C-alpha positions as CSV (number, residue, x, y, z in Angstrom):
1,S,0.9,15.2,12.1
2,R,-0.9,11.6,11.9
3,Q,-0.7,9.6,15.2
4,H,0.9,6.6,13.8
5,R,0.2,3.3,15.7
6,L,2.4,2.7,18.9
7,M,5.0,-0.4,18.1
8,P,5.5,-2.3,21.2
9,P,9.0,-2.3,22.8
10,G,11.4,-4.5,20.3
11,A,9.2,-4.2,17.5
12,A,11.6,-2.1,15.5
13,T,13.9,-5.1,15.4
14,T,10.9,-7.4,14.2
15,P,10.7,-8.3,10.7
16,L,7.4,-6.9,8.9
17,L,8.7,-8.7,5.8
18,V,11.0,-11.3,5.1
19,A,12.1,-12.9,2.0
20,N,13.8,-16.7,2.0
21,E,15.0,-17.5,-1.6
22,F,12.5,-15.3,-3.2
23,S,12.6,-15.3,-7.2
24,V,10.2,-14.4,-10.0
25,R,10.0,-15.9,-13.3
26,L,8.2,-14.6,-16.1
27,S,8.1,-17.3,-19.1
28,S,11.4,-18.2,-19.4
29,R,12.9,-15.1,-18.3
30,T,14.5,-14.8,-14.2
31,L,13.4,-11.3,-13.4
32,L,14.3,-11.8,-9.6
33,E,16.5,-14.6,-8.2
34,S,17.1,-16.2,-4.8
35,L,16.6,-12.8,-2.7
36,N,17.0,-12.9,1.1
37,F,16.2,-10.0,3.1
38,S,14.4,-8.4,6.1
39,L,12.4,-5.4,6.5
40,P,12.3,-4.8,10.3
41,A,8.9,-3.0,11.2
42,G,8.9,1.0,11.7
43,T,12.1,1.4,9.0
44,L,11.9,3.4,5.5
45,I,13.2,1.9,2.8
46,G,13.8,2.7,-1.2
47,V,14.1,0.0,-3.8
48,L,16.1,1.5,-6.8
49,G,17.4,-0.3,-10.1
50,P,17.1,0.5,-13.4
51,N,14.3,0.0,-15.5
52,G,13.2,-3.9,-15.9
53,S,15.2,-4.8,-13.1
54,G,12.0,-6.3,-11.3
55,K,11.2,-3.4,-8.3
56,T,7.5,-3.5,-9.5
57,T,7.4,-7.1,-9.7
58,L,9.1,-6.9,-6.2
59,L,6.1,-4.9,-5.0
60,R,3.3,-6.8,-7.0
61,A,4.6,-10.3,-5.0
62,I,4.3,-8.7,-1.7
63,A,0.8,-7.4,-2.7
64,G,-0.1,-10.8,-3.3
65,T,-0.9,-10.4,-7.1
66,Q,2.3,-11.6,-8.6
67,H,3.5,-15.9,-8.7
68,Y,6.7,-16.3,-6.9
69,E,8.7,-19.1,-5.7
70,G,10.7,-19.1,-2.2
71,Q,9.1,-17.7,0.8
72,L,7.6,-13.9,1.1
73,I,6.5,-13.3,4.9
74,L,4.9,-10.6,6.0
75,A,3.7,-10.1,9.6
76,G,4.5,-13.5,10.3
77,A,2.5,-15.3,7.5
78,E,3.3,-16.3,3.9
79,V,1.7,-13.7,1.4
80,R,0.2,-16.5,-0.4
81,A,-2.0,-17.4,2.7
82,W,-3.1,-13.9,3.1
83,I,-7.0,-13.6,2.5
84,P,-7.2,-10.1,0.5
85,R,-9.3,-8.1,2.5
86,E,-7.1,-9.1,5.6
87,L,-3.8,-8.3,3.5
88,A,-5.2,-4.9,2.3
89,R,-5.4,-4.0,6.1
90,E,-1.6,-4.9,6.3
91,L,-0.1,-3.6,3.0
92,A,-1.5,-0.3,0.9
93,F,-0.1,-0.1,-2.5
94,V,0.2,3.1,-4.9
95,R,0.5,2.2,-8.4
96,Q,3.2,4.3,-10.5
97,T,0.3,5.2,-13.0
98,P,-3.2,5.0,-11.6
99,S,-6.1,5.1,-13.6
100,L,-9.9,6.0,-13.0
101,S,-12.9,5.3,-15.1
102,F,-15.5,6.8,-12.7
103,E,-15.8,10.4,-11.4
104,F,-15.2,10.3,-8.1
105,S,-14.6,13.4,-5.5
106,V,-11.3,13.5,-3.8
107,T,-12.9,12.7,-0.5
108,E,-14.6,9.4,-2.3
109,L,-11.8,8.3,-3.7
110,V,-9.7,8.5,-0.2
111,L,-12.6,6.9,1.8
112,L,-11.8,3.9,-0.5
113,G,-8.9,3.3,1.6
114,R,-10.7,2.7,4.4
115,A,-12.8,-0.3,2.6
116,P,-10.6,-3.2,4.6
117,H,-12.0,-2.0,7.5
118,K,-15.7,-2.0,6.7
119,H,-18.0,-5.0,6.6
120,W,-20.4,-5.2,3.7
121,L,-22.8,-2.4,3.7
122,D,-21.1,-0.2,6.6
123,T,-21.4,3.3,6.3
124,Y,-18.3,5.7,6.7
125,N,-18.3,7.3,10.3
126,R,-16.7,11.0,11.7
127,N,-13.6,8.9,12.2
128,D,-13.0,8.0,8.6
129,Y,-13.9,11.9,7.5
130,D,-11.5,13.1,10.1
131,L,-9.1,10.8,9.2
132,V,-9.3,11.6,5.4
133,Q,-9.1,15.4,6.2
134,T,-5.9,14.7,8.1
135,V,-4.4,12.5,5.2
136,L,-5.0,15.2,2.6
137,A,-3.2,17.7,5.0
138,E,-0.1,15.5,4.9
139,V,-0.5,15.1,0.9
140,G,-1.0,18.8,0.5
141,L,-4.6,18.6,-0.6
142,L,-6.8,20.2,1.7
143,G,-9.4,22.3,0.0
144,F,-9.8,19.5,-2.9
145,E,-12.3,17.3,-1.3
146,D,-15.0,18.2,-3.2
147,R,-13.0,18.2,-6.6
148,S,-13.4,15.3,-9.2
149,V,-10.5,13.6,-9.4
150,L,-10.6,13.9,-13.3
151,T,-9.7,17.9,-13.1
152,L,-6.9,16.8,-10.9
153,S,-3.5,17.0,-12.7
154,G,-1.0,14.3,-12.7
155,G,0.8,15.1,-9.4
156,E,-2.5,15.7,-7.6
157,L,-4.0,12.3,-8.6
158,Q,-1.1,10.5,-7.9
159,R,-1.2,12.7,-4.1
160,A,-5.0,11.8,-3.9
161,F,-3.8,8.0,-4.3
162,L,-0.9,8.6,-1.6
163,A,-3.8,9.8,0.8
164,Q,-6.0,6.9,-0.3
165,A,-3.4,4.6,1.0
166,L,-2.4,6.5,4.2
167,A,-6.2,6.2,4.9
168,Q,-5.7,2.7,4.8
169,E,-3.7,2.7,7.9
170,A,-1.6,-0.2,6.8
171,N,1.8,-1.0,8.6
172,L,3.4,-1.4,5.1
């Protein structure tokens, strides 16, 4: 399995994500109200609830794409203050129903996860390609590297996007 970043002593108790009086209102409807929670680094959580309860809205706010009230602090900084490229190094997000309008190979799609770590016009190196192989193995897509993403089943495509998120090497 892939080597994950080593955490310093005590990191498991250091909050990676903190919400203080976090609320989201859309038009006149309140979707999330006065949430307070802390997610320590190194933990695995699930967000459960019925349709329309705000699960995706919460994730969009954490990803910096949804307006919210209160505080949402990721890795010690307010989410609103993050520069998108820096936020992409800290957070990876896989949409429930990803869509594509370009014909990428699976490798090309997964390599896009490396973009937050590259400068303008940087090329991919051996480490990037090795990481692609590692994350494709993790999601069960070894052997699919040269396949067009347009030929994948829905489940295979979702796994390709998961591999892309893993290639970001984000903490969340």
